[in-house]
Phi, psi and omega in degrees: 000326179294323179297323179298316180292327177296313179296317180297319180297315182289325176293321176297318178294323176296318179296318179296319178296322177296320179297316179291328176295314178295319178297320178295321178294318177296325180290322179290328176291319180292335180296331181286348178269355182284144180268330181280123181298323180294316178295323178298312182297315180296315181293319181298310182289325177294318180291323177293324176294320177296318178297315182298312182294315181292325178292318179294318178296318179297317178296319179297316179294319179295319179299316180296318180294317180295320180294321177291321179297318177294319180296318178294325177294322178292320179295323180287331179284341178090016179271000000 
């Protein structure tokens, strides 16, 4: 039962990271419609930071899930 919650937690975290990644991409696109240069620079860099952090977290969670999935596959094969 604990394994089920572990998988559910990591799939949920991957989904949350995907939502923030998409939101960051939408924000960087919206930054180009701003007329104020100061607001553009702040929005542009903030959205790029959001994209970077969410992408790194998503890759980390996927890496952890894949490594556990491979390890369970090896254990089931008897190697």
